[in-house]
N, C-alpha and C positions, 0 to 999 in steps of 0.2 A: 458521446451523443446522448441526448435526453432519454431515449428509450433503452439504453444499454445498462442502466444501473442494476436491474434485477439479475441479468445474466452475469454481469461482472461480480455481483455479490455472491452468487452461487459458486463461481470459480474461486474467489478469494476464500470462502469458507472451506472449500476442499483443502486448500493449502494450510489454513489455520488449525483445522482439526478440532478436537474436543478439549476437555478439561486437562490442565497441566499445572504442575507446581514444582518444576525442576529446580533443585537447589542452586544451580549455576546460572539460571535465567534471571537477569536483573529485573525483568518485568514481574517476577513472582507469580502468584496465582493468576491463571489465565483460563478463559474458556471461549472458544470460537474466536480467538484472537483478541479478545477484550481483557485487558488486565484489570485486576481488582481496583487499582487506583483510578483507572479511567472510568470503570463502571460506577464507583462511588461518587466521582465528580458528576457523572451523568445523572444519577438518581438523587444526589444531594444528601446522602447519608451513608454511614459505614455499613458494609455488608460482610457476611461470613462465607465460609466455604459452601454451605448449603445453598445460599442464594447464587453464588457463582456457578455451582454445578447445574443449577436449574435454568441457566440462560439457554435460549433457543434462537434459531435464525430469525424468527419473527420478533423476538424481544430486542435483538441487537440491530435490526435493520435500520431503524430511525437514527441511531447513534452513528452507524457506518455512513449513512447518507449525509448527515449534517457535518460530522467531524472529519470525514475523509473524502468522500465523493465531491461534496460541495466545496470543500477547502481547496481541492485541486482543479476546480471548475470542470468536473467531469462532463457536465451537460454541454460544454462548449468545445471540448476537445474532439479531434477526429477519432473515429472508431478505431479501436486497437490501442491507441495512445491513452484513451480514457481508462481502459482497463489496466494498462501497465502502470500508469500514475497512481490509480486507486490502490492497486495491489501493494505497491511500495509504500504508499502513505499509511496503509493499515499496518504494515510491518515495521516501518521506521519513522513514522510521523509525516504529516503533510508538508511541513517546512522542509524536511530533508528530501522528500520526493520532488518538491518544486526546485530546490537548489540543484539536485542531481539532474533534473531536466535542463535547467539553465546551463549547467556545465556541459551537458551533451550538445546543447545548441551553440555553445561558445559565447553566451551572453553573461552578464554580471550575475553571479549567484546570490541574489538578495532574499530569496524565499517568498517572493510575491509574484503571482501571475498577473501582471499588469498588461497594458496594451502592447508594449514592446515584446514581452515574452510571448504573448498570444500570437502576435503577428509573426514572430520567428518560428513558432510551432507550425502555424498554418502554411508558412512559406517553405518549410523543410520537406525533404523527401521522407514520407512516413516510414518506409522500410529502413532507410539509413538512420533515422532518428531512433527507431526501436532498437536497432543494433547498438548505437552509441549509448543510449540510455542504459541498456542492459549491461554494457561493459562498465560504465560508471558505477552502476549498482553493485556489480561484482567486486570492483575495487573497494567500495565502501565496506562491504562485508569482510573482505580479506584483512582490512585494517582493524577490525574489532578485536578486543582482547578475548572474547568468547568464541572466536572463529574455530579453534581446535575442537570445541565441544559441539557447536551447532553449524559449522561451515558447510559440511556436505549437504545438509538439508537446505541451507540458504542457496547454495549454488544450484541445486536441483530446482528450487523454486524459481531462480532467475531463468534457467533454461526453459522450464515449463511455461512461465508467464510470457517469455519472449515468443515462444512457439504459439501460444494462445493469442497473443496480440497480432502476430502475423496472419493467423487464421482468420481472426475477426476483420483484419484489414482487407483481406481478399473477399 
């Protein structure tokens, strides 16, 4: 829902944490969940570690809104599902989040939230859809080659975001 972005952003940023440059993370240098590559594309020029470390919630909010919240149509999704989709879009990409939702719905996973997908979302039982989406998300993470390194954190995030989505739904 339209008014939920700020609250969803705060919850996502808690998951994303601060600066990281883990050698096994394919995303490389990251701060507040924004990879160096994504930030460079957003600002239109190369950046170094100093600029990456200087990112703040205020500086990344517009990027998060446009590239993730708007991409999954957060303003049009039911409360709870908006946050859940946004959280996964930030972590795995908007297309992946949309395809995962479509799998949970049993619709064709084409990565586009069109009228059919939106109608299926709105017709579904929200609690059931949150549970199915979270299960699909867990399966995605378990299939990644970096699961041994990052899996515990990802599964904790799935559980926490599922719980947060259920709380928002209520």
